[in-house]
C-alpha atoms as an extended CHARMM CRD file, in Angstrom:
* protein
*
       178  EXT
         1         1  MET       CA            -14.5280000000      -31.0290000000       13.3400000000  PROA      1               0.0000000000
         2         2  ASN       CA            -13.1400000000      -27.8380000000       14.8590000000  PROA      2               0.0000000000
         3         3  PRO       CA            -14.2790000000      -24.7570000000       12.8490000000  PROA      3               0.0000000000
         4         4  ARG       CA            -11.8220000000      -22.3830000000       14.5820000000  PROA      4               0.0000000000
         5         5  LYS       CA             -8.8680000000      -24.6670000000       13.9020000000  PROA      5               0.0000000000
         6         6  ASP       CA            -10.0620000000      -25.2050000000       10.3150000000  PROA      6               0.0000000000
         7         7  ALA       CA            -10.3440000000      -21.4210000000        9.8060000000  PROA      7               0.0000000000
         8         8  GLN       CA             -6.8320000000      -20.9040000000       11.1670000000  PROA      8               0.0000000000
         9         9  GLU       CA             -5.4680000000      -23.5960000000        8.8480000000  PROA      9               0.0000000000
        10        10  ARG       CA             -7.1860000000      -22.0140000000        5.8440000000  PROA      10              0.0000000000
        11        11  ALA       CA             -5.7380000000      -18.6200000000        6.7940000000  PROA      11              0.0000000000
        12        12  SER       CA             -2.2550000000      -20.1240000000        7.1680000000  PROA      12              0.0000000000
        13        13  GLY       CA             -2.6540000000      -21.7690000000        3.7690000000  PROA      13              0.0000000000
        14        14  ARG       CA             -3.7010000000      -18.4530000000        2.2150000000  PROA      14              0.0000000000
        15        15  ASP       CA             -0.5850000000      -16.7770000000        3.6640000000  PROA      15              0.0000000000
        16        16  ARG       CA              1.6110000000      -19.5780000000        2.2890000000  PROA      16              0.0000000000
        17        17  GLN       CA              0.0510000000      -19.0950000000       -1.1560000000  PROA      17              0.0000000000
        18        18  ILE       CA              0.7110000000      -15.3550000000       -1.0150000000  PROA      18              0.0000000000
        19        19  GLN       CA              4.3000000000      -15.9910000000        0.0750000000  PROA      19              0.0000000000
        20        20  THR       CA              4.7900000000      -18.3790000000       -2.8600000000  PROA      20              0.0000000000
        21        21  LYS       CA              3.3370000000      -15.8340000000       -5.3120000000  PROA      21              0.0000000000
        22        22  LEU       CA              5.4570000000      -13.0740000000       -3.7770000000  PROA      22              0.0000000000
        23        23  GLU       CA              8.6640000000      -15.0630000000       -4.1980000000  PROA      23              0.0000000000
        24        24  ALA       CA              8.0060000000      -15.3680000000       -7.9360000000  PROA      24              0.0000000000
        25        25  TYR       CA              6.5920000000      -11.8390000000       -8.4230000000  PROA      25              0.0000000000
        26        26  ARG       CA              8.9050000000       -9.1480000000       -9.8130000000  PROA      26              0.0000000000
        27        27  VAL       CA              8.5450000000       -5.4060000000      -10.1010000000  PROA      27              0.0000000000
        28        28  PRO       CA             10.8440000000       -2.9340000000      -11.8540000000  PROA      28              0.0000000000
        29        29  SER       CA             14.2190000000       -2.3040000000      -10.2150000000  PROA      29              0.0000000000
        30        30  PRO       CA             13.9420000000       -0.0140000000       -7.1740000000  PROA      30              0.0000000000
        31        31  LYS       CA             15.3030000000        2.9210000000       -9.1940000000  PROA      31              0.0000000000
        32        32  ASP       CA             12.8870000000        2.3010000000      -12.0820000000  PROA      32              0.0000000000
        33        33  LEU       CA              9.9680000000        1.7190000000       -9.7110000000  PROA      33              0.0000000000
        34        34  LEU       CA             10.6920000000        5.0490000000       -8.0290000000  PROA      34              0.0000000000
        35        35  LYS       CA             10.7330000000        6.7660000000      -11.4450000000  PROA      35              0.0000000000
        36        36  GLN       CA              7.4380000000        5.1380000000      -12.4480000000  PROA      36              0.0000000000
        37        37  ILE       CA              5.7490000000        6.0780000000       -9.1710000000  PROA      37              0.0000000000
        38        38  ARG       CA              7.0520000000        9.6370000000       -9.4790000000  PROA      38              0.0000000000
        39        39  ALA       CA              5.6790000000        9.8890000000      -13.0400000000  PROA      39              0.0000000000
        40        40  TYR       CA              2.3330000000        8.4610000000      -11.8940000000  PROA      40              0.0000000000
        41        41  LEU       CA              2.0310000000       10.9630000000       -9.0230000000  PROA      41              0.0000000000
        42        42  LEU       CA              3.1540000000       13.8930000000      -11.1780000000  PROA      42              0.0000000000
        43        43  TRP       CA              0.4580000000       12.9750000000      -13.6920000000  PROA      43              0.0000000000
        44        44  GLN       CA             -2.0850000000       12.8190000000      -10.8650000000  PROA      44              0.0000000000
        45        45  ARG       CA             -0.9590000000       16.2210000000       -9.6230000000  PROA      45              0.0000000000
        46        46  ASP       CA             -0.7490000000       17.9600000000      -12.9780000000  PROA      46              0.0000000000
        47        47  GLU       CA             -3.3330000000       16.2530000000      -15.1970000000  PROA      47              0.0000000000
        48        48  ALA       CA             -5.9010000000       14.8090000000      -12.7880000000  PROA      48              0.0000000000
        49        49  ASP       CA             -6.2010000000       18.0530000000      -10.8170000000  PROA      49              0.0000000000
        50        50  HSD       CA             -4.6390000000       17.2200000000       -7.4630000000  PROA      50              0.0000000000
        51        51  PRO       CA             -2.5870000000       20.4500000000       -7.2940000000  PROA      51              0.0000000000
        52        52  GLY       CA             -0.1410000000       21.6660000000       -4.6990000000  PROA      52              0.0000000000
        53        53  ASN       CA              1.6500000000       18.3800000000       -4.0380000000  PROA      53              0.0000000000
        54        54  GLN       CA              5.4290000000       18.4890000000       -3.8560000000  PROA      54              0.0000000000
        55        55  VAL       CA              6.0390000000       15.0470000000       -5.3810000000  PROA      55              0.0000000000
        56        56  GLU       CA              9.6420000000       15.9070000000       -6.2980000000  PROA      56              0.0000000000
        57        57  SER       CA             10.6090000000       16.4780000000       -2.6510000000  PROA      57              0.0000000000
        58        58  ASP       CA              8.0330000000       14.3600000000       -0.7910000000  PROA      58              0.0000000000
        59        59  LEU       CA              8.5710000000       11.0670000000       -2.6410000000  PROA      59              0.0000000000
        60        60  LYS       CA             11.7160000000        9.5520000000       -1.1740000000  PROA      60              0.0000000000
        61        61  SER       CA             13.7600000000        6.3990000000       -1.3550000000  PROA      61              0.0000000000
        62        62  LYS       CA             16.0670000000        5.0510000000        1.3050000000  PROA      62              0.0000000000
        63        63  PRO       CA             18.4060000000        2.1110000000        0.6800000000  PROA      63              0.0000000000
        64        64  SER       CA             19.1260000000       -0.2310000000        3.5630000000  PROA      64              0.0000000000
        65        65  GLY       CA             20.8660000000       -3.5940000000        3.3800000000  PROA      65              0.0000000000
        66        66  GLY       CA             19.9910000000       -4.4870000000       -0.2210000000  PROA      66              0.0000000000
        67        67  ARG       CA             16.4710000000       -3.1500000000        0.1510000000  PROA      67              0.0000000000
        68        68  VAL       CA             14.9660000000        0.1670000000       -0.8000000000  PROA      68              0.0000000000
        69        69  LEU       CA             12.0520000000        1.8530000000        0.9690000000  PROA      69              0.0000000000
        70        70  ILE       CA             10.0720000000        4.1000000000       -1.3550000000  PROA      70              0.0000000000
        71        71  ASN       CA              7.7600000000        6.3120000000        0.6280000000  PROA      71              0.0000000000
        72        72  LEU       CA              5.6150000000        9.3830000000        0.5410000000  PROA      72              0.0000000000
        73        73  GLY       CA              4.2420000000       10.9720000000        3.6870000000  PROA      73              0.0000000000
        74        74  PRO       CA              4.3320000000        9.6500000000        7.2180000000  PROA      74              0.0000000000
        75        75  THR       CA              4.6350000000        5.9670000000        8.0530000000  PROA      75              0.0000000000
        76        76  VAL       CA              1.7750000000        6.3260000000       10.5280000000  PROA      76              0.0000000000
        77        77  ASP       CA             -0.9100000000        8.9160000000        9.8260000000  PROA      77              0.0000000000
        78        78  ARG       CA             -1.4970000000       11.1160000000       12.8590000000  PROA      78              0.0000000000
        79        79  GLY       CA             -3.3430000000       13.8220000000       10.9750000000  PROA      79              0.0000000000
        80        80  PRO       CA             -2.8290000000       16.0430000000        7.9440000000  PROA      80              0.0000000000
        81        81  GLU       CA              0.6790000000       17.2230000000        7.1890000000  PROA      81              0.0000000000
        82        82  PRO       CA              2.3440000000       18.7880000000        4.1630000000  PROA      82              0.0000000000
        83        83  HSD       CA              4.1820000000       15.6000000000        3.1080000000  PROA      83              0.0000000000
        84        84  HSD       CA              0.9890000000       13.6430000000        2.3580000000  PROA      84              0.0000000000
        85        85  PHE       CA             -0.2550000000       13.4920000000       -1.2190000000  PROA      85              0.0000000000
        86        86  HSD       CA             -3.3730000000       15.6580000000       -1.0020000000  PROA      86              0.0000000000
        87        87  LEU       CA             -6.2220000000       14.7980000000       -3.3540000000  PROA      87              0.0000000000
        88        88  SER       CA             -8.6360000000       17.4370000000       -4.6540000000  PROA      88              0.0000000000
        89        89  SER       CA            -11.4120000000       15.6230000000       -2.7440000000  PROA      89              0.0000000000
        90        90  GLY       CA             -9.7280000000       16.5920000000        0.5380000000  PROA      90              0.0000000000
        91        91  ALA       CA             -8.3690000000       13.0900000000        1.1230000000  PROA      91              0.0000000000
        92        92  ARG       CA             -4.7150000000       12.4470000000        1.8490000000  PROA      92              0.0000000000
        93        93  LEU       CA             -2.4830000000        9.5430000000        0.9140000000  PROA      93              0.0000000000
        94        94  SER       CA              0.7340000000        8.2080000000        2.3620000000  PROA      94              0.0000000000
        95        95  PHE       CA              2.5180000000        5.0070000000        1.5020000000  PROA      95              0.0000000000
        96        96  GLY       CA              5.6580000000        2.9520000000        1.8570000000  PROA      96              0.0000000000
        97        97  ILE       CA              6.8460000000        0.2200000000       -0.4900000000  PROA      97              0.0000000000
        98        98  THR       CA              9.8400000000       -1.9800000000        0.2900000000  PROA      98              0.0000000000
        99        99  VAL       CA             11.6500000000       -3.5700000000       -2.6450000000  PROA      99              0.0000000000
       100       100  ALA       CA             14.7840000000       -5.7150000000       -2.7300000000  PROA      100             0.0000000000
       101       101  ARG       CA             17.2030000000       -5.5910000000       -5.6180000000  PROA      101             0.0000000000
       102       102  ASP       CA             17.0630000000       -8.7840000000       -7.6760000000  PROA      102             0.0000000000
       103       103  GLY       CA             19.3470000000       -8.5090000000      -10.6780000000  PROA      103             0.0000000000
       104       104  SER       CA             17.8160000000       -6.0430000000      -13.1260000000  PROA      104             0.0000000000
       105       105  LYS       CA             14.4160000000       -6.3060000000      -11.4270000000  PROA      105             0.0000000000
       106       106  GLY       CA             13.0450000000       -5.7390000000       -7.9580000000  PROA      106             0.0000000000
       107       107  ARG       CA             11.4160000000       -8.1570000000       -5.5640000000  PROA      107             0.0000000000
       108       108  LEU       CA              8.4180000000       -6.7300000000       -3.7340000000  PROA      108             0.0000000000
       109       109  ILE       CA              8.8100000000       -7.2210000000        0.0270000000  PROA      109             0.0000000000
       110       110  SER       CA              5.9780000000       -5.2130000000        1.5820000000  PROA      110             0.0000000000
       111       111  TYR       CA              3.7770000000       -2.1630000000        1.2410000000  PROA      111             0.0000000000
       112       112  ARG       CA              1.3520000000        0.0030000000        3.1500000000  PROA      112             0.0000000000
       113       113  PHE       CA             -1.0050000000        2.4540000000        1.4250000000  PROA      113             0.0000000000
       114       114  ASP       CA             -2.9910000000        4.6550000000        3.8030000000  PROA      114             0.0000000000
       115       115  TYR       CA             -5.8250000000        6.7650000000        2.3520000000  PROA      115             0.0000000000
       116       116  ARG       CA             -7.6730000000        9.1400000000        4.7260000000  PROA      116             0.0000000000
       117       117  GLN       CA            -10.8750000000       10.9880000000        3.9300000000  PROA      117             0.0000000000
       118       118  ASP       CA            -11.8830000000       13.1100000000        6.9380000000  PROA      118             0.0000000000
       119       119  LYS       CA            -15.0690000000       14.1880000000        5.1340000000  PROA      119             0.0000000000
       120       120  ALA       CA            -16.3330000000       10.5870000000        4.9740000000  PROA      120             0.0000000000
       121       121  PRO       CA            -16.9230000000        9.7060000000        8.6450000000  PROA      121             0.0000000000
       122       122  ARG       CA            -18.4920000000        6.3230000000        7.8160000000  PROA      122             0.0000000000
       123       123  LEU       CA            -15.2610000000        5.3000000000        6.1030000000  PROA      123             0.0000000000
       124       124  PRO       CA            -12.5400000000        7.5450000000        7.5580000000  PROA      124             0.0000000000
       125       125  PHE       CA             -9.6420000000        5.5470000000        6.1230000000  PROA      125             0.0000000000
       126       126  ILE       CA             -8.7560000000        2.7080000000        3.8240000000  PROA      126             0.0000000000
       127       127  ARG       CA             -5.4710000000        0.8840000000        4.0670000000  PROA      127             0.0000000000
       128       128  PHE       CA             -3.9370000000       -1.8000000000        1.8810000000  PROA      128             0.0000000000
       129       129  GLU       CA             -1.0690000000       -3.7370000000        3.4270000000  PROA      129             0.0000000000
       130       130  LEU       CA              1.3010000000       -6.4620000000        2.4400000000  PROA      130             0.0000000000
       131       131  ARG       CA              3.3700000000       -7.6580000000        5.3790000000  PROA      131             0.0000000000
       132       132  GLU       CA              6.8590000000       -8.9860000000        4.9290000000  PROA      132             0.0000000000
       133       133  SER       CA              6.0680000000      -12.3170000000        6.4820000000  PROA      133             0.0000000000
       134       134  SER       CA              3.1660000000      -14.2810000000        7.8240000000  PROA      134             0.0000000000
       135       135  HSD       CA              1.8600000000      -13.2420000000       11.2210000000  PROA      135             0.0000000000
       136       136  HSD       CA              1.4930000000      -15.7320000000       14.0310000000  PROA      136             0.0000000000
       137       137  GLU       CA             -2.2890000000      -15.2700000000       13.7140000000  PROA      137             0.0000000000
       138       138  PRO       CA             -2.9680000000      -15.1620000000        9.9610000000  PROA      138             0.0000000000
       139       139  LEU       CA             -6.7240000000      -15.3890000000       10.5230000000  PROA      139             0.0000000000
       140       140  ARG       CA             -6.7410000000      -12.0660000000       12.3850000000  PROA      140             0.0000000000
       141       141  GLU       CA             -3.8430000000      -10.4570000000       10.5230000000  PROA      141             0.0000000000
       142       142  PRO       CA             -3.3670000000      -11.9280000000        7.0530000000  PROA      142             0.0000000000
       143       143  MET       CA             -0.1320000000      -11.2920000000        5.2290000000  PROA      143             0.0000000000
       144       144  ALA       CA             -2.0040000000       -9.3370000000        2.5150000000  PROA      144             0.0000000000
       145       145  HSD       CA             -5.0040000000       -7.4310000000        3.8280000000  PROA      145             0.0000000000
       146       146  PHE       CA             -7.2940000000       -4.4520000000        3.5830000000  PROA      146             0.0000000000
       147       147  HSD       CA             -8.5410000000       -2.2050000000        6.4040000000  PROA      147             0.0000000000
       148       148  PRO       CA            -12.0400000000       -0.9060000000        5.5510000000  PROA      148             0.0000000000
       149       149  GLY       CA            -11.9890000000        2.0460000000        7.9480000000  PROA      149             0.0000000000
       150       150  ILE       CA            -11.6970000000        0.0230000000       11.1570000000  PROA      150             0.0000000000
       151       151  GLU       CA             -8.1950000000       -0.1500000000       12.6130000000  PROA      151             0.0000000000
       152       152  ASN       CA             -8.3070000000       -3.6990000000       13.9830000000  PROA      152             0.0000000000
       153       153  LEU       CA            -10.3200000000       -5.2300000000       11.1370000000  PROA      153             0.0000000000
       154       154  ARG       CA             -8.1510000000       -6.7900000000        8.4490000000  PROA      154             0.0000000000
       155       155  LEU       CA             -9.8240000000       -8.4490000000        5.4950000000  PROA      155             0.0000000000
       156       156  PRO       CA             -7.6190000000      -10.8180000000        3.4900000000  PROA      156             0.0000000000
       157       157  THR       CA             -6.6930000000       -9.9140000000       -0.0720000000  PROA      157             0.0000000000
       158       158  GLU       CA             -4.6360000000      -11.4780000000       -2.8000000000  PROA      158             0.0000000000
       159       159  LEU       CA             -1.2390000000      -10.1330000000       -3.7540000000  PROA      159             0.0000000000
       160       160  VAL       CA             -2.0140000000       -6.7740000000       -5.3780000000  PROA      160             0.0000000000
       161       161  ASP       CA              0.4640000000       -4.8260000000       -7.4920000000  PROA      161             0.0000000000
       162       162  PRO       CA              1.3090000000       -1.4000000000       -5.9830000000  PROA      162             0.0000000000
       163       163  PHE       CA              0.0890000000        0.3620000000       -9.1460000000  PROA      163             0.0000000000
       164       164  ASP       CA             -3.2040000000       -1.5270000000       -8.9360000000  PROA      164             0.0000000000
       165       165  VAL       CA             -3.6030000000       -0.1710000000       -5.4000000000  PROA      165             0.0000000000
       166       166  LEU       CA             -2.8780000000        3.3620000000       -6.6140000000  PROA      166             0.0000000000
       167       167  ASP       CA             -5.3540000000        2.9060000000       -9.4790000000  PROA      167             0.0000000000
       168       168  LEU       CA             -8.0590000000        1.7510000000       -7.0450000000  PROA      168             0.0000000000
       169       169  LEU       CA             -7.4190000000        4.6810000000       -4.7150000000  PROA      169             0.0000000000
       170       170  PHE       CA             -7.3050000000        7.3900000000       -7.3850000000  PROA      170             0.0000000000
       171       171  PHE       CA             -9.8250000000        6.1310000000       -9.9450000000  PROA      171             0.0000000000
       172       172  VAL       CA            -12.3350000000        4.1160000000       -7.9150000000  PROA      172             0.0000000000
       173       173  ILE       CA            -12.2920000000        4.8330000000       -4.1710000000  PROA      173             0.0000000000
       174       174  ASP       CA            -11.5850000000        8.5730000000       -4.1160000000  PROA      174             0.0000000000
       175       175  PRO       CA            -14.1940000000        9.5000000000       -6.7670000000  PROA      175             0.0000000000
       176       176  HSD       CA            -16.7510000000        7.3730000000       -4.9450000000  PROA      176             0.0000000000
       177       177  LEU       CA            -16.0810000000        8.9930000000       -1.5670000000  PROA      177             0.0000000000
       178       178  LYS       CA            -16.0300000000       12.6160000000       -2.8680000000  PROA      178             0.0000000000
């Protein structure tokens, strides 16, 4: 019995399961996904009282080699900037979602949602990530993971739909941390 080796094997198995689920999982086409995300963020801005966000200009898509990166705000958060989505709580959100075209649908490749709440020093940020492929150390850096406010701490998660992440951030996490 070798607990470390067993833990690493379980983590590798979890990454393989996520990869298998990801290969079968489909999202709307990149164009439709962008439209749905834009509508979601416009609703958040206009109806849920997160005013002042320039969703129309800040939400972008960039095609590259059969893939499309849909992003809002900086890839790496180095402090507040105008291109973040600013929540009425004072928190800011940036994200990137990579989708490949797959016929009339899209195939989710990866995502990174970074939520920062400077007014909550015990939990200064929350990040949900889905990496494109398994890491060489899946125990320490699982393919799908969650950062609970500590940069080098990655807790494994299941495959989570990007809209489920947005729902958690806007309707559960942000109200709780206000």
